[in-house]
N, C-alpha and C positions, 0 to 999 in steps of 0.2 A: 495623410489626405493619399484612396488606395490609388493607385495605376489604373489610366482610360485605356493600361496598350490590350487588346487580342490577344489571348496565351494561344498555341500549341499543344494542342492534342498530344499527350507520349502517344507510340502507336504499343499497341495491345494486342495480348494471345487472350479468345477468350474461348468460352464455352456454355453450353445453356445444357443444368441438364433439372428436372422436375426434385421438387420436394413432395415430401410423402401427401401436402393438404395440398399437391396437385398443381401450386402457383410456379408456376417459371421461376425458376432463377438463378439468373444472369453467376458465373464465377469468373472475377477478368484476374492474370497477372500480370504481369507490366513485367519486361525485359527488363532483365540484371535482379528480381525485386525476389524474397524467395515467401513473401506471401501470396498467398489467394486472398481476395474480394469477393465475399458473397452480396451479391451485388443490387435491394432486394430491387431500386428505379436506379435509373440515371440521375444525377447528380442534377440540381433545378436550381431556379432563381437565380440564389446571387454565389451560389455553392460554387458552379466552373470556378467563373474571374478566384472567389477567396481559396482554392488550390491550387490553380492556376501560382497566383498569386504569393504564397505560404512557403512554396515548392522554389521558385526563382528565390525568393532569399534565403531559403537555404540553402539553396546551387552560390550564390552569392559570396555567402560565410558568415549572413550575418548573424551578431550575437542572440539576441534578442527578439521576437517582431510580438504582434500582436493583432486577433481577431479578432474580431470590435463584429460581435452577432448578441441581433438583436432578437430576444425567448421563443422558442417554436421558429427560430430558423436554421437548425440543422446540423449544428459542433458537431457538434461528434462525431455525426455521420463526411462533416467535412477530415475533421479528424481522421477519420478513418481512410480516408481519399489518400489525406497527405503522408500520410503512413506504408501505406501499399505498393503508391507509385513514386517515391525512395525508395523503398526500399532496405532502412535503418529500423536497428531493432530501435522499442517507444518505451516512456515510461510516463508516464498522466498523475496527472495528483492532482487530488481533493482532498479539502477539506473533513471530514465526516467521511464513517462510512455505509454510514446512507450514500451518500453523491456517488462513492468510489462503488458500492454491491451494484447501483443502477449501468455507470459507466462497466464497472467490467461486464454486467447483463447482455448491454449494448456493443462490447471489440469482440466476445464468443458468439457474437450468433452471425453479428462480421467476418468472421474468420477460425471460424469452426476450424480447422483444419491447420490450424497456425499454437502458438503456447501463446495463450493470454493468461496472468498470471496475475493473481490477488495477492497484497501483502498490503496487509494491517495489524495491528495492538488482537494479539492473540492468549488478550484479553476477555477473557467472562464479563468478569470477575478483578482489583486490580485494589487495594494499598499498602505504599507502599511505605518502609520503613520509616519512620520518624522521629523526632529527641522535641517535646512540650519543656522547655526546662521550667515552668514557673508552676508550669502543675510537677514535674517531676518524673513524668509520662513517657517513660521507651514506647511506639506503637509496630509492632511485629512486624513484617511484610508480609499479606496474607493474600494467597491472590488465585484465579481458578482460568488454565490455560484448557482451552480452545483448540480442542488436542484434532478436526480437522481446518482452522484457519492455522494452527501451527504445521501443518502438512503442507497445508497452501505456501506460506512462508520458504523454505525449503525447497520447496519445490519449484521454487520461482529462481533464487540462487543459483537453482542447478544450471535451471537451463538459459539464465542467462551465460554457464560458464557454458554448456556444450551447445546449445544454439544459433542461429543467426534470426528468423522469422521469433520473439520472441514481446510481443510488449504486457508491460505492468500495470500492471493499476492500482495506486500508491495513496497513500492516508502519510501527513508525518513520519509518523510511526517511522519512514523513509530514513530521515533524519537522526535517531536514536542510535548508540553505537550496538551495533551487531561484533560476530567473529573476525580478523582478520584474513578476505578471501587471497590469502596465498601460503596463508597459515590452513586454511581449510580444503584446499586446496587438495593441498600434501597429502592430508587423512581421507584419501578417499581408495578406495575399496577395485583396483580391475583386474577382474581375473580371465582367460579367455582356456576359452579351448586346447587342452592337447598342451597345457601349463601345466609343471612341476613344480609342488607346492604341498608343503605337508598343510594335515586338519586341526592340530594344534596351535599354528600358525592364522589361520586364517579364523578360529575360535576367536584368538589373540588379537589379530584384530579389528573387528567391529567389538571386540568388547573393549578399550581403547576409543574406541567411533561411538563412544559410550549405546550402543546395544544390549539393550540385556540376552540377557538367555532368559528362552520359554517355555522350552516342550512343553508347556499342561498350555496354555496360556498362550499362544501365537497370534499376535495384535501386531501394529502397524509401529517396527525401532527396536522388536525381539529377533532370536534367529531360531531355531530350536535342530536341536543333533539327531541324528536318526541310522547306528554306523555310518555309513562312509556315505550317507548323506546330505547336507546341510540345507535347511529350506531358510533362506532371511528376507525376511518381511521390511521393504525398507521406507526410509524412514517419510520420503519426498513421493512416493506413492501412495494411492488410493484403494487401486482397486486386484491388479497385479506383488505374486509375490517374488520372489528365484530361485530357486532347487536347485544345487551347486549338489554332484555325484559326486563323489572322488572312487580312485580303483591301484592301488600302487603306490599312493601320494603322487598322481596324475587327475587334473581336473580333464572326467570319460566326455559330460554333459552338461553343456543348463538349459536351464527349462523355467522361462516363468510359466505360470498357474496359479489358480484363482486361488483365492486360502480361506477362502469357506466352502469351494465344493470341493478342492483338490486341485480338481481334472487339470490335464496342462490344457495350456492356450497355442507356445512355442516355443521350438526350438531358436535361443541365440546364441553364432557362436562365440560371442563376448559379450560383457556388461560389467559399467559401473558404477558400482555402489556407495554412496554418501552419506556424509554423517549423521546420526540424529541431533542434533545439536549443531549450531553457530558457534560453540563456543571452544568451541573438540582443538586441540593443541598437540602434535605432538608430543613424545613424553622424553625429549629434551630444552622443549621450552619450559615446559614446563617447569623442572628442572635449571634451568638459566632465569624463572621468575620471581622462583620461590623463593633466594638468593637473595634478590632485589624485594623482595616484599619483607623477607627477615632485615634486609642494613639499613629498609625503609621506619622496619617498627622499634627499630634502634634509636631511632632521632628520634620517634614523637615519645616513646620510654624516656629518656631524655628531658625532654622540651617543659611533657609532667612534671619531672622528677624538679623542674628548678623550679614550675610552678607553684611547688606544694599542693600541688594534686594530688592525693593519692591512689582517691575515686575513680578516675579515668584512666590514670598511668597500671588501677590494675585492671580497668575493663577492657582497657585496646587493647592491652599483654594473653585474657584471654582468647576472650576474640581471636586476634588478628592466629593464636599460635592450634587452638582448635581451630582452623578453612589450613591452615602450611599443614597436620596431620593429614585431613581429607583430599592434600591434594598429593604430600609424598605417596601417599594410599589407594587412593579410587582415581588420583588423575584431573578431582571436579570436587568442587565444595558449593555450597550454598552461598547463593550471593556472588557469583564467580569475580560478574561481570563486575566487580567493583574493583577487581585487582589486571584489571581491561587494556590500559596500562603497561601494567608492566609485562603483561606478552604479549603481546605486542612492538612494545624495543618503545614508545615513541614518551616524548620529551615532557612535563610539565607543561600545562596546558595545550597542546598538540590536537589536533582536532582527531574523535576514536575513527575504528571506524564503521564509513554506515553502508548501506545498500547501495548509495552513491559510489562508491567502493569497488562495488563487482558491473555496472556499466561497465560496458563496452560506451572505448574512445570515440564512433562512428554514432553513439545515441541517440534520437530528439529527447526531447523533452517536450511534453504541455504541463502548461496549469488550469487546470479547470478553475473556474470560480474565481480568479487572481483574488480583485479588489479582496475574493475572503482571506485565501489560502498566503501567500503569501506575508499577507500582516498577524495570519494563526504563525507561520515557520519563524515567523523574528519575533513570539515571545513565548519560544519553549523555552531559548537559557534559562532565563531568569527568576520563570519559579522554581526551578529543576533544582537549580541553585543554590537555592535561600534555602530548604532543606537539604540540604547536603548538607551544609557550614555547618547546620548547631548538628547534624552528625559526628562530623570530623570534629567541632571542638568542644564536646562533651564527650567525648572517649570511644564513641562505638566506631567512625570509621577513622580508614588514614585516609595521610589527603591526598592521598592520589586517585583513591570512591569520586573525589570530585570531578576526575575528568569521564567521567564512565555518566554522559552527557551529553545530552541533543548538541548537535553543530552550531555553533552563535554565525550572523547573519552574515556577519564579511566571509563568515567559511562556507555557509553552503551558494554560496553567487561563488569561488573559488573552482567550484568544482563542481558548478552549471553547466548540460552542454549547451549544444544547440536548444532557442529556447524559446520554447510559444505562449504568450499569457493567452486564456480566452478565458472572456467574461460581455455581456455587455455592457457593464458599469464599470471600461479600465479607474483605477483610484492613480493618487498619482507617481508610487516608485511605477508599472505600467507604463505612464506617459511620457515617464524624465528618459526611459533606458527600450524605445521601443524601437529599433532599427527602420521599419516600415508599420504600416498600421494596416491592414488589412479587413474593411467594410463584409460582412455579411450581413447587408439588412432585409433584401428580397426574400422573403415565405415558396418555401417550392412549391408552397403552394397556395401562391399567391395572396393571401389574408392579409393585409392591412392590421396595421393597429387602430382600434375604438378613438372616434375623432373626442379630444374632452372638451365642454362646451362649460366653461367660469357662465355665472347666473346672481341679480345677483340678492342679498338677506333677503329680501321685503316681499318678492313677491313667493319666497321660496317652495311655501303648501301649495302655493296652488301650479305651478309645475309641474312639484313630483305631481299627481292631481294629472295632471294633462300626459302628461309622460304614460300614465299605469297605465292613461285612459284607452293609451292610442298604443297600450302592446299589447291589454286584451280584445281589442278590435283589433288584429293581428294573432291571436291564439298563441302570444308571447310570453315569458313569464316573466318576470321585475323581480332585480335583490337592491334592496331598498337599505346602503352602510353608514352608521351616524359616528361619531370620535368617541360616547364615551357609551356605557349599557345604559345610564340613567337616563340618555337624548332616546335609546331605541323604545326604551318603556313608557315614552312624550310624546314619540311618533304613531306607536304601538295605536294610544286611545286616541287618539288625533284623529286614526282612520278607521279608527269602530262610532266614531261618533256618528250618530243616526246619516247626517244631510250622510254624512262621503261612505255611509253603507249602504243609503240607497242603489249609488251611485257606481258601485261595487255589488254586488251583490251573491253575487259565485265567493267569493275574494277571504280570507282566511290568512289574519296574521299572527310570526309570531316575534318573539327577540330574544337574544340571548348577543353572546360575546363572536364575536370577527374567531376565527383560528387561520 
């Protein structure tokens, strides 16, 4: 049950500014908090009590809390206030892209001066590789990557490593394997004015970070060379590019510029370029991984030989050796994620590195619509495992490919930071794990849920006509819903009868499925 205590508000630093629209917007920054909350209105209804209760639970070290808020009570605004007052990085989990996009847009409005990031699947279309034994049909992986979302994912991990004022809005994509954060950070290119470095070394480093040289086609994730000037379009940037001007193997100056117009934006003393992919790894790690892959390949070849399965033996050898050649020559290959266990050095069955590994130790997690999201997280592993097993059994992938997977639910629980479940209808899991339940029932507007009245079936038509007439006299509208489309048609015809039409001369009825 929610606490009845009155919580003392935290002192704030406030200043006011005008929006372009002319509306007064209050901007609040709490002591020791890097977040600046743009507050269109003060918390109202049950919001102040809910905010204070959640903050108290966080300070008391509660691992799990539940925000039980009715629809329309402003739960997103409550989350924003908790983040602003706690001053801690946060991740908000949603169960689909639509909800995540809505939360992202709202958080951007509340925190336009902070790093609000979006981490969802970057595929517009995705057909995973699969094998159907009954038809002897192998389906090649096919996908279409949304470059803008890929840039936002890279921006999210970069800001988690470089800033404290970060809010990540994510879907279950956050529990799927990506590159190891330690090796990812080792692959950055840090440059500073006055540094001594040869041009060829900068180019070699950029290539190892999977940047493409594009002297004619300058795009995100590429670089171009013009004399002693190297232009780099960072993979995580959507607007600005970096110009490195060299003089006698020394960095003379660093400038940010507009990649479209070429106009300079500002001079910077130092800059860190992050890799073009989450799967980049140092050369030493690649070579070590290749040796590990070859050892596993030998074991798999021996297995198929003993089982007298020459087709599978030839298939796994041919496919894996091709990938090894690509890794030796280029440092990456198609489907490199299937070898993630070898790159990370983890043992068989250990969880892969995910976005959760990029979160700082003091992060807060909000699981929105937790009654759906928690269940979805729990179901991701089994669906992925059944598809991978066929690929392994029939020689399309090494057994280590099974470790390129989403987290199992118990693994997810181990990496969860302090968590707030947010739902109007918490499920059994939230009820069992809630250190406290904070209720948010009274809406800021003061509106209450409509009263539900149950009436007998015998008089339902007369009751319906009576209610319709009452609404018409007040100049209001009426929505009549039925269980089936057939019942909607029957009700429609009933209301069109002469005796009812005379009572409702100005009304027109339509029927169809409610969506």
